[in-house]
N, C-alpha and C positions, 0 to 999 in steps of 0.2 A: 732755317731752323731744323730741318730734318737732319742735315749733316751734323749740326751741333749736338742733337740728341743722340745720334749714332756714335759720334766721337766720345761722348761721355761714358760709354761702356768700356773703354779701353784704358790702358795705363801709359801708353806712349804713342806718339805719332811720328811716322817716318815718311818723308816725301822724296820721291825720285824725279820730281819735275825738273825739266831742263830749260834754261833761259826764259822763265816765266816772269814777265815784268810786273804782274800784280796778282800773286797767288793768294786768293781769298781763302783757300783751304788751310793755309798756314795761320791766317788770322783766326779762323774758326778753332783750330787746335789750341792756339794760345789763349783764346777766350775761354776754352774749356779747362784751362790751367793744367795742361798736360805737357810733359817734356816733349820737345819737338826737335827732330833731327832732319836735316835736309842735305841733298846732294850738292856738292860744292860748286857746281855749275848751274845752280837752280835759279839764277837771276835774282829777283826780288826776294825769293824765299830765304836766301842767305842773309840779306839785310834784315829781314823780319825776325828770324830765329837767332841770329848772331853767328859770327864766324866760328866761335867755339863749339857750335852745334852742327857743324857741317862735316861731311865725309866725302872721300873721293872714291872709295871702293868698299866692298863688303867687310874686309878685314878691319878697316878703320872704323866702320860703323859698329862692329862687334866690340871693338876696344872702347869706343865711346859709351856703349851700353853697359859694359862691364865696369867702367870707371864711375858710373852713376851709382851713388850709395843707395838711395831709396827713390825709385822712380816716382812714386806718388807724391813726394814732398819736394821734388826738384823742378823748378820752372825757370827756363832760361830768361824770360822777360815777362813782365806783367802785360796785360792787355793794354793798359794805359801807356806804358813805355813804348809798346809796339806802335800804337796809333801816333804818339808824339814823334817817333822816328820816321814814320811814313810821311807825316805832314812836312817834316824838315826836308826829307828827300824830294818830295814832290813840289813843295812850294818855297823851300829855303827857310832859313832861320830869320824870322822877323823880329827877334828880341834884341838885336844888337845893332 
């Protein structure tokens, strides 16, 4: 809860985590409805935030941030979509 309260003070979340299989900090940022950008070798972070929100170096990150029209209104995925994708990844798709 403390992390969620702190994240709510900012406009964007950028993670540099590497090979993290279950990055809860990404889930927290998405729950705060903030644009979330992750290092492209971030493991589960890329799955949660979406490949269109990953960067490989600082120049690419700056470009992603410049291309975002209004940071406060842009959310890569909703909290619900993130949880649904997590369940599919961890447990498979049981709907078919």
